[in-house]
Structures are given as structure tokens and as C-alpha cells.
C-alpha positions in Angstrom: 104.8 68.5 73.9 102.8 71.3 72.7 100.8 68.9 70.5 100.5 66.4 73.1 99.4 68.8 75.6 96.7 70.3 73.0 95.4 66.7 72.7 95.3 66.2 76.2 93.0 69.5 76.3 90.8 68.6 73.8 90.4 65.1 74.9 89.7 66.5 78.3 86.7 68.6 76.6 85.5 65.8 74.3 85.1 63.1 77.1 82.7 64.7 79.2 80.9 66.0 76.5 80.4 62.5 75.0 79.0 61.5 78.6 76.7 64.3 79.3 75.9 65.7 75.9 75.2 69.0 77.2 77.6 72.1 78.4 77.5 74.4 81.2 79.1 77.6 82.5 79.1 79.6 85.5 77.1 82.6 86.0 78.1 85.9 84.3 77.3 88.3 87.2 78.6 88.4 90.6 76.5 86.5 93.1 75.9 87.7 96.6 77.5 85.2 99.0 74.6 85.3 101.4 72.3 84.1 98.8 74.2 81.9 96.4 72.1 80.2 93.7 72.5 76.8 92.6 74.3 77.9 89.2 77.0 79.8 91.2 80.7 79.0 90.9 81.6 75.9 92.9 84.2 77.8 95.0 81.8 80.5 95.9 78.9 78.2 96.4 80.6 76.5 99.4 81.9 80.0 101.1 79.1 80.8 103.6 80.8 79.0 106.4 84.2 80.7 105.7 85.6 84.1 106.0 85.6 86.0 102.5 87.4 89.6 102.3 86.1 91.5 99.3 88.7 94.1 98.0 86.6 97.3 97.2 88.9 99.2 94.8 86.8 102.4 95.1 87.8 102.2 98.8 91.4 101.6 98.3 92.0 104.3 95.8 95.0 102.7 94.4 97.4 105.1 92.5 97.3 102.5 89.4 101.1 101.9 89.7 100.9 99.7 92.6 101.1 95.8 92.6 98.0 93.8 93.7 99.9 93.1 96.9 100.2 96.5 97.8 96.5 97.1 97.3 96.0 94.0 99.7 97.8 95.3 102.4 95.6 98.2 102.6 92.4 95.9 102.5 93.6 93.3 105.2 96.8 92.9 107.6 98.3 90.3 105.0 102.1 89.4 105.3 103.7 90.6 101.9 107.1 89.1 101.0 108.6 91.9 98.8 112.5 91.8 97.4 113.1 95.5 97.1 111.3 98.2 95.3 109.0 98.7 92.5 108.8 95.6 89.9 110.5 93.3 92.4 109.0 89.9 93.6 106.2 90.2 95.7 104.5 87.1 97.2 101.6 86.8 99.8 101.4 85.0 103.0 98.4 84.2 105.1 97.8 82.9 108.6 101.7 82.0 109.2 102.1 80.1 106.1 104.7 80.4 103.4 104.1 82.3 100.2 104.0 78.6 98.3 101.3 77.5 100.8 98.7 80.4 99.3 96.9 79.8 96.2 96.2 82.5 93.6 93.4 82.0 91.0 92.2 83.6 87.7 88.7 82.8 87.0 88.9 79.7 89.1 92.5 78.4 87.6 95.8 78.6 89.6 98.5 80.8 88.4 101.0 79.8 91.0 104.4 79.1 89.6 104.6 75.1 88.7 108.6 75.6 89.6 108.5 77.5 92.9 105.0 77.4 93.8 104.7 81.1 94.4 102.7 83.7 92.5 104.5 87.1 91.9 102.1 89.8 92.6 104.2 92.5 91.3 103.0 91.3 87.8 99.3 91.6 88.7 97.6 94.9 88.6 94.5 95.5 90.7 92.9 97.2 87.6 92.9 93.8 85.8 90.3 92.4 87.8 86.7 93.3 88.6 86.3 91.0 91.8 89.1 90.4 94.2 88.2 88.1 97.1 90.9 86.8 99.7 89.7 83.7 101.4 92.1 82.9 104.4 92.4 79.2 105.6 90.6 77.8 102.2 90.1 74.1 102.3 92.1 71.3 100.3 88.8 69.7 99.0 87.5 72.8 97.4 90.6 74.1 95.9 93.1 71.4 95.7 96.8 71.6 96.5 98.4 74.7 98.3 96.0 76.4 100.6 97.2 76.1 104.0 97.4 80.0 104.2 94.3 80.5 102.1 93.3 81.5 98.5 93.2 84.6 96.6 90.6 84.9 93.8 91.0 87.3 90.7 88.0 87.2 88.6 86.7 89.0 85.6 83.0 90.1 85.9 80.8 91.7 83.2 78.0 94.6 83.2 75.3 93.2 81.2 74.2 96.7 79.5 74.0 97.8 76.0 76.8 100.2 76.3 80.5 101.1 75.3 82.9 102.4 78.0 86.6 103.7 77.2 88.8 104.5 80.2 92.3 105.8 79.8 94.7 106.6 82.6 98.4 108.3 82.9 100.5 107.9 85.9 103.9 109.4 87.0 105.8 109.4 90.1 109.2 109.5 91.9 112.2 107.4 91.1 111.1 107.7 87.3 108.1 106.0 87.6 105.4 106.2 84.8 102.9 104.3 83.2 99.5 104.1 81.4 96.3 102.0 81.1 93.4 101.7 78.4 90.4 99.9 79.2 87.8 99.1 76.5 84.6 97.5 77.4 81.1 97.0 76.1 78.4 94.8 74.5 74.6 93.9 74.5 72.4 91.6 76.5 73.8 88.8 74.4 77.7 89.2 74.3 80.1 91.2 76.6 83.7 92.2 76.1 86.4 93.8 78.1 90.0 94.6 76.9 92.8 96.0 79.0 96.2 97.3 78.1 98.9 98.2 80.9 102.0 99.7 80.6 104.7 100.5 83.6 108.2 101.4 84.1 110.6 102.6 86.7 114.3 103.6 87.1 114.0 102.8 91.0 117.0 104.9 91.7 115.9 105.6 95.2 118.2 106.4 98.3 118.5 104.1 101.5 120.7 103.7 104.3 122.7 100.5 104.2 122.5 99.0 107.7 125.2 96.4 106.9 128.0 98.8 106.3 130.0 100.7 108.9 128.2 104.0 109.9 125.0 103.2 108.0 125.8 105.4 105.1 123.4 106.6 102.5 123.4 104.8 99.3 121.5 104.8 96.1 119.9 101.7 94.4 121.3 101.1 91.0 120.9 98.6 88.4 117.0 98.5 89.7 114.8 99.4 86.2 112.0 97.4 85.3 109.6 97.4 82.6 106.2 95.8 82.3 103.6 95.4 79.6 100.2 93.2 79.8 97.1 92.7 77.8 94.0 91.2 79.2 91.0 90.2 77.1 87.5 88.5 78.4 84.6 87.9 76.4 81.0 86.3 77.5 78.2 85.0 75.4 74.7 84.2 76.4 73.5 81.9 73.9 70.1 80.2 73.3 68.5 77.3 75.5 70.7 78.5 78.7 74.2 77.9 76.9 76.6 80.3 77.5 80.5 80.7 76.7 83.1 82.7 78.4 86.8 82.9 77.3 89.9 84.7 78.5 93.2 85.7 77.1 96.1 87.2 79.0 99.5 88.0 78.1 102.4 90.0 79.8 106.0 90.6 80.0 108.4 92.1 82.6 112.0 92.8 82.4 113.6 93.6 85.8 117.1 94.5 86.5 118.3 93.2 90.1 120.4 95.5 92.3 123.0 94.5 94.8 122.0 93.6 98.2 122.7 95.9 101.0 126.5 95.5 102.4 127.7 94.8 98.8 130.7 96.7 97.9 130.4 95.6 94.3 127.8 96.4 91.6 125.3 93.6 90.5 124.4 92.9 86.9 121.9 90.1 87.2 118.6 90.5 85.2 115.2 88.6 84.9 112.8 88.4 82.0 109.3 87.1 82.6 106.6 86.2 80.1 103.0 84.5 80.5 100.4 83.7 78.1 96.9 82.4 79.6 93.8 81.1 78.0 90.8 79.6 79.5 87.5 78.7 78.2 84.1 78.0 80.0 81.1 76.4 78.2 77.8 75.3 79.6 74.1 75.0 80.2 72.0 76.0 82.9 68.5 74.3 84.1 66.2 75.7 86.7 67.4 73.3 89.5 71.0 72.1 88.0 73.9 73.1 86.2 76.6 71.3 84.3 80.0 72.9 83.8 82.8 72.3 81.8 86.1 74.1 81.9 89.8 74.1 80.3 92.8 76.4 80.4 96.4 76.5 78.8 99.1 78.7 80.8 102.4 79.1 79.2 105.1 80.8 81.5 108.8 81.7 80.6 111.7 83.1 82.9 115.2 83.8 81.7 117.6 84.8 84.6 121.1 85.9 83.5 124.2 87.2 85.4 127.6 88.9 84.2 130.9 89.4 86.0 130.9 93.0 84.6 128.8 95.1 82.4 131.0 94.9 79.3 131.3 91.0 79.8 130.8 89.2 76.4 129.1 86.4 77.8 126.9 85.5 80.8 128.4 83.8 83.8 125.0 82.6 84.4 122.3 81.7 82.0 119.3 79.9 83.5 115.9 79.5 81.5 112.4 78.2 82.5 109.7 77.1 80.3 106.5 75.6 81.7 103.2 74.4 80.0 100.2 73.7 82.3 96.9 72.1 80.8 93.9 72.1 83.1 90.3 70.8 82.7 87.4 70.1 84.8 83.7 69.0 84.6 81.0 68.9 87.3 77.3 68.8 87.8 75.2 70.2 90.7 71.4 69.5 91.1 69.2 70.9 93.7 67.7 67.6 95.7 64.5 68.6 97.2 64.0 71.7 98.9 66.9 72.2 101.2 69.8 70.0 99.8 72.0 70.2 96.6 74.5 67.6 95.4 77.5 68.1 93.1 80.3 66.1 91.8 83.1 66.0 89.3 86.4 65.2 87.9 89.6 67.7 87.1 92.8 66.8 85.4 96.2 68.5 85.0 99.0 67.9 82.6 102.4 70.0 83.0 105.7 70.1 81.0 108.8 71.8 82.2 111.9 72.6 80.3 114.3 74.0 82.8 118.1 74.4 82.8 118.8 73.0 86.1 116.5 69.9 85.3 118.5 68.6 82.5 115.5 67.3 80.5 112.0 68.1 80.0 109.8 67.0 83.0 106.0 65.8 82.6 103.7 65.5 85.4 100.1 64.4 85.2 97.2 64.2 87.8 93.4 63.5 88.2 91.2 64.8 90.9 87.6 63.3 91.9 85.5 65.6 94.0 82.1 65.9 95.3 80.1 67.9 97.6 76.6 68.6 99.4 75.1 71.6 100.9 72.0 71.9 103.5 70.1 75.2 103.8 67.1 75.5 106.0 65.8 78.6 107.9 68.7 79.9 109.9 71.1 76.8 109.2 73.7 76.2 106.4 75.6 73.5 106.4 78.3 71.9 103.7 80.5 69.0 103.2 83.0 68.4 100.3 85.6 65.8 99.6 88.2 65.4 97.2 91.0 62.6 96.0 94.1 63.5 94.1 95.8 60.8 92.0 99.2 61.4 90.4 102.2 58.9 89.7 104.8 60.5 92.1 103.0 60.8 95.3 99.7 59.9 97.1 98.2 62.8 98.9 95.7 61.9 101.6 91.8 62.2 100.9 90.6 65.7 101.5 87.7 66.8 103.5 86.0 70.2 104.3 82.8 70.5 106.7 81.3 73.6 107.8 78.2 75.4 109.3 76.8 78.9 109.7 74.0 79.9 111.9 72.2 83.0 111.7 71.5 84.4 115.5 69.7 87.3 114.1 69.1 86.9 110.2 70.8 89.7 108.4 72.8 90.9 111.5 74.7 88.3 113.6 76.0 84.9 112.2 78.3 82.2 113.7 80.7 80.4 111.5 82.7 77.0 112.2 84.7 75.2 109.6 87.1 72.2 109.7 89.2 71.0 106.9 92.1 68.9 105.8 94.7 70.6 103.4 97.9 69.3 101.5 100.7 70.7 99.1 102.3 68.9 96.4 106.1 69.2 96.1 107.0 71.7 93.3 109.0 70.8 90.2 112.2 72.6 91.7 111.6 70.6 94.9 111.7 67.2 92.9 113.9 67.9 89.9 116.4 70.6 90.7 120.0 69.5 89.8 121.9 69.2 92.1 119.8 68.9 95.2 116.1 67.8 94.1 114.4 65.0 95.8 111.8 63.1 93.6 110.6 60.9 96.5 109.3 63.9 98.7 106.2 63.4 100.7 103.2 65.9 100.0 102.9 68.4 102.9 99.7 67.5 104.8 97.5 68.9 107.7 94.3 70.3 109.0 92.7 73.4 110.3 89.8 74.6 112.3 88.2 78.1 112.2 85.5 79.4 114.4 84.1 83.0 113.4 81.6 85.6 114.3 80.1 88.2 112.0 78.1 91.4 113.3 76.6 93.8 110.7 73.8 96.3 110.6 70.7 95.3 109.1 70.1 96.1 105.3 66.4 95.1 105.1 64.9 98.5 105.0 63.4 100.3 102.2 66.2 102.6 101.6 69.8 103.2 102.1 71.0 103.4 105.5 73.1 106.6 106.7 75.1 104.1 109.0 76.7 100.8 108.1 79.0 98.6 110.5 80.4 95.1 110.1 82.7 93.3 112.3 84.3 90.0 111.6 86.6 88.2 114.2 88.0 84.9 113.6 90.0 82.1 115.7 92.1 79.9 113.7 94.5 76.8 114.3 96.2 75.0 111.6 98.5 72.0 112.1 101.1 71.2 109.1 103.0 67.9 108.7 105.9 66.9 106.5 106.7 70.7 105.7 109.3 70.8 102.9 112.5 72.9 103.7 115.9 73.2 101.8 118.7 72.2 104.3 122.5 72.0 103.8 123.4 68.6 102.3 126.7 67.1 101.2 128.1 70.3 99.2 124.7 71.4 98.2 121.2 72.1 99.6 118.4 69.9 99.2 114.7 69.7 100.1 113.5 67.3 102.8 110.2 66.8 104.9 111.5 67.9 108.1 109.1 70.3 110.0 106.0 70.0 111.8 104.3 73.5 112.3 101.4 74.9 114.4 99.9 78.3 113.5 97.1 79.7 115.3 95.8 83.1 116.1 92.9 85.6 115.9 91.8 88.0 113.0 89.8 91.2 113.2 88.0 93.2 110.7 85.9 96.5 111.4 84.4 98.5 108.8 82.0 101.4 108.8 80.3 104.1 106.9 78.4 107.2 107.9 76.7 109.2 105.2 75.0 112.9 105.7 73.9 114.8 102.5 77.2 115.4 100.6 79.5 114.0 103.1 80.6 110.3 103.4 83.2 109.0 106.1 84.6 105.5 105.6 86.6 103.5 108.1 88.3 100.1 108.1 90.5 98.5 110.9 92.1 95.3 110.7 94.4 93.4 113.3 95.7 90.0 113.0 97.5 88.1 116.0 99.4 85.0 114.5 101.7 82.5 116.0 103.4 80.2 113.6 105.6 77.6 115.7 107.9 74.8 114.6 106.9 72.0 116.8 109.4 69.4 115.4 112.2 69.2 113.1 113.4 65.9 111.8 111.2 64.2 114.2 113.0 66.0 117.2 110.8 68.5 119.3 111.5 72.0 119.1 111.2 75.3 121.5 108.1 76.7 119.6 110.3 79.1 117.8 108.3 81.4 115.5 108.8 80.9 111.8 111.1 83.0 109.8 109.6 86.1 108.4 106.3 85.5 110.2 105.2 88.6 112.3 103.2 88.1 115.4 101.3 91.3 115.1 100.1 92.9 111.8 97.5 95.7 111.5 96.1 98.2 108.8 93.7 100.8 108.5 91.9 103.2 106.3 90.2 106.5 106.9 88.4 108.1 104.0 86.4 111.4 103.4 84.1 112.1 100.4 82.5 115.5 100.0 80.7 116.1 96.8 83.3 115.5 93.9 86.5 115.9 96.3 87.9 113.0 98.6 90.9 112.0 100.7 92.0 109.0 102.4 94.8 108.1 105.0 96.1 104.3 104.8 98.0 103.0 107.6 99.9 99.5 107.8 101.9 98.1 110.7 104.2 94.8 110.5 105.7 93.5 113.6 109.1 92.4 114.2 110.4 89.3 112.3 113.1 86.9 112.7 115.0 85.8 109.6 117.2 82.8 110.9 115.7 79.6 112.7 117.6 80.2 115.6 116.2 83.4 116.2 119.6 85.4 116.1 119.1 88.9 117.2 121.7 90.3 114.7 119.5 89.4 111.9 115.9 90.3 113.4 113.9 92.8 111.3 112.5 95.6 113.3 108.7 96.5 113.2 107.8 99.3 110.9 104.5 101.3 110.0 103.8 102.9 106.7 101.4 105.8 106.0 100.1 106.7 102.7 98.1 109.9 101.7 95.7 110.2 98.9 93.8 113.3 97.7 91.9 113.9 94.6 88.5 114.9 92.9 86.3 113.3 90.4 83.8 114.8 88.1 81.2 113.6 85.5 79.3 115.6 82.7 77.4 114.0 80.2 79.3 110.9 78.9 82.8 112.1 80.2 84.4 111.4 83.6 87.4 112.7 85.0 89.5 111.7 88.1 92.6 113.4 89.0 94.6 112.1 92.1 97.8 112.7 94.0 99.4 110.4 96.4 102.2 110.6 99.0 103.5 106.9 99.8 105.5 106.4 103.0 104.5 109.9 104.2 106.9 109.9 107.3 110.0 108.4 105.2 110.2 105.2 107.2 113.4 103.3 106.8 112.6 99.5 106.6 113.3 96.1 105.1 110.7 93.4 104.3 113.3 90.9 103.4 116.6 91.2 104.9 119.4 93.1 103.0 116.7 94.3 100.5 116.3 98.0 101.0 112.9 99.8 100.3 112.2 103.0 99.0 111.4 106.1 101.2 108.9 108.9 100.6 107.5 109.0 97.2 105.1 111.0 95.4 102.7 110.0 92.5 100.0 111.7 90.1 97.3 109.9 88.2 94.9 111.1 85.7 92.1 109.3 84.4 89.4 109.9 81.7 86.4 107.8 81.1 84.0 108.1 78.1 80.6 106.4 77.9 78.1 105.7 75.1 74.7 103.8 74.7 74.0 103.7 78.3 70.9 101.8 79.1 69.1 100.0 81.9 70.9 97.4 83.7 70.0 94.0 82.8 
């Protein structure tokens, strides 16, 4: 299958090259969303009518040991699904959707698991990426399968300067947590490179109260260690005649012991080992009024899950292995047609192969997508329309479309947004081929969504920096999902079926502000979401609009930060409302709401080519007892210390 997949990837590159005779790539620098140029990445080019949340790592002040999900929770009131302490599976839920209905992309390529449909954010460090964008309610015509909740874009960008920068960090904290990072970056006006090394490990022997034992005794989480190592390399070349090349390589490994759940009287000996290797390549050429882009990627993922009856057992009682290959490529062309219009179109292809113990044999899947779009921009108006059609031998999703408009009530200050789009999600490989229970004739989930938004912000058109900035975003959304796939009890085993019709609706609010005076800077950010995720029908029968499991009605987060000269401090608050964990809303299994408070304090100093940042963090300041997933305990108060040293050479003017 490796040879077949390699041939498929090479063929996908060569065929468009034979047709168009030229290559193109996406821009190598961040493009402002309000003034997107014709050569911007396609997913960014059509985002002006949508809500886009850019996560500022300088504002969040992560400890360096946190997963990307925990950083996101500080920036926006996202719903994280976390199965215990550090190193445990963490997935993202947006707008009342499941984790498998939120797509996570690395430089434009989806990294969601082919078997489960979920992206594990515990294996993603915020320090790996220069740009983190969250797009709630993204469309199926723009991103493809699995965007009912939205999309998380993780991108690597380059600073085009003649320089060399080395950054090294060491971290230590509670529960035997420690780690380190080394980042090397540099280049010239023609080539830029960035390499990152990441190491983390923790014993995770934290105390907790067991709510499912008489008297709620205090227990200690055992058999809960994890080890993680990762390396990521990205390089970009600016060649002659507008031709450019960008490539990336990412390899990581994680080993995680799985502790017993709350209420257990026997120890657990389960263990999971994950590894991933991801490679992508972007080639291209730009003209003044058009761009042609050719991209390809190969992702290889492995997972090994084992269990023993005792620590000394000579053999595994459970030995389950997953190995998936995913080959992706696409080509598209965009051209400015006249003064106000741009047009584009292209084709994407995907080939997958999965060797999974529970499947019984190697499974192959193939698909092709045709897509096109147009955008109109004139004075205060910006409108766009994109369409997409997926073809695959197993199912036939409906054509996808997205239409949106953005109007500037006051240019630079007040904007109205409106978007309507269709969405779909193809069944995962587990849904179709797991034995016993897999259902190869499942229908794709399908539906549509509407979003209306208002943006208010201070005017940045002045000649100098403003001492005060303020931005408020509010969005109303409504999504309808048909044929949702759910695993239900069958004859002796569980099996997936298209059973649910779900309606999610709500309101999102984001308020950001800064105030500066001489050496003092005050930053504040407040977020609040109200979300209803109601099951309207099950197996064609109307329901009583019960809230979906693990979806809180209320979520909120806030940041308050002070910077004075070289010192800084920040308070980070997040709130998650009550959640039901069973479809019948049994109060016995209801999870209580909880609020978490983190405190960060530190200082940074730069002298010549050297820079030092020393930071102290208290997580869960008030030692809150809570559960994210029922029966999986979460750690209480924890302390972390981070030291970071940066060395720069050959600094020059920005290009």
C-alpha cells in the first residue's frame, strides 16, 4: 500500500502540472483578513463574512506544558472534552457539536483521526505554531467533511529577515511534571527555516475525591504517567519568476498509562502508545492578478492499545493496533476578473489505507472533490459564494454551498456579517468497518447553518498607536444536523446508525480591550457563549428537545493582564456549565458546573542579543474539584515554573 499511495501522490502532482505547466504556492507571510490579497490561502480568502478568532500566545502566557486545548479555553469559551489529567485525550467541541464534527488543520491539511474522526489536542503544543485561528461554524464547501462545529487552523509562518534565533525553555511543576523545548529559526530573503524540539513527561500522581465511593474518600491517581516527544520542521523558498516552495515535516510519539476510573476498586493496567509522521509540500507561481497552487501531503499515524490482568501478566489480555496512511493533494487556480470580482476553482483528491486489528483486513478509501468560488468586493460590500462536490465509492454526499456577505456600516469600525452554508460529515472508518458492529452503508451526516454577526472596534486609521483599543464581536447561529451517527445497543454488541436530528443554536460574545499609559499596559478579554444543542428526533420519532450529552448551555472565560516595564501578571478564568452525561438526563449522572482560575506572574528582560523570560504559574488556584468527562478525575491546585532564553544574531530590517 505504501507504493500504491506514493504512486497516487506523485500522480496527483504530475497530472495538474501537465495541464497547467506552472506551479503556485500560497503566500509566505500572514495576510490581514480585512484586506486579503488575490494570492492568499483559499480558506483565508473567503473568511471575511465569518467569525475568526486569532489566538495571541503573548496574551495567553502559556506555561509551555499546556496542551493547545487548554490555551484555547483561555482565549474563547470552547467546550473541551478531557479524559483526566495531563497527557490524556483532549478534544474540541464547538457550537454544540461533537468532537468528531470539528476539523483541525495543519497548514491546510486535516489531522483528524481517520478511525475516530477526533483530533487529540493533548499531542499539540501551542509553541509549535505561529498562527492559531478558530473559525466557528465553518462551511463544508470550503473545508470539506466534518465542520458542523467549526475549524481550528494551525499554521507555520515565517519572518523574512536575515537572522538566526535560538530559543530554549525548561519547565517543571507539580505531579512530577517537567519538559523542555528548543526552537531554531533563521534564514535570508530567499529561504527561511524553523525547527522545534519538544519534550514533556509527568507522573500525574495527583490526589482527588472519589464521588462514586461511599463517603467520597480521597484517592491518588496511579498508573497515570505520560511521555511525549515531538519534532517539527518547516522550510520555505522564494525562487525566481514568482515560483516558491514550502515544505513541512512533523514527527511525534506519546506513551500514556491509563488509570482506573472513579469508583473502581481494582487497579488498571491499560496503556496507549501513539506516533505520527506528517509531511507536506506546496509548490507554485504567482502572477500580478492570479495564482495557481499545488499541494500534497502524506500522514502516517500509529496507535497501540494494550491491557493486562495484572502488572506481572506475561501476555496482554487486549492487544489492539491501528495504522493509517492518508495521501492528500489538491490544485486550484484563482484570478481577478475585472475590478471587483475574483474567480477560482480546483480539484482535491484523497486516498487512505487503514490496518486495524478490529477490521480484520486492510481497508482502502478514495475520494475526489471538485470545488469553485467567487468573491465580489466594492466599497463597503464584500460577498462570496463557494461550492463543493465530494465523490467517493461508499456514499454520496449532497453538493455543498456557502454564501456570505459583509457590510461596513462605518469603515474600519463597524461591520455586519451574514453567512448561510451547508455542511456534511462522512462516516469514519470505525463507523463503517469496526468488527463487530461496523455499518458500511451508513449515510453521511448532513445539514445547514446560518450565522449573523456584528463587529465593533476602535478605528486604527490614525498616524500613531492608539492608547486604547476595543473590539466586540457578537454572533447568532443556528445549525440543523440530519442523520447524525450514534452508536446504539444492538444484538449483543453496539453498532452505529443514522438516528438523530439535532438543532443547535445560540449566541457568542467576545470583548477585547487594551489601555496603555507610558510603561503600563492593561489587557482585558471576556467571552460568553449560550448554546442549545437539542435532539429533535431519534429514529424518526420526535423528542422532547433534550440537551445533547456533554454540551453545557453556558460557557465563559476571561483574561485580565497587567504589564509594567519588564514585569507582567495575569488572571485567567473559565466557567463551564452543568452537563448531562446520559440521553435521558438522569440527574444521578449530571456533572456540576465548575469555574477554574489560573494565576501567572513573571518578568522578561532583553539585553543585546540575549533575552530571558522567567514565569511562575498557579493552575486551579482555588483547588476546585470537578470532572470534565464522568468518572475521570481532574487534578487540583498545581504549580509550574518556566524559564526561557532567546539568542538572536544577524538582525536586519523586516522585509
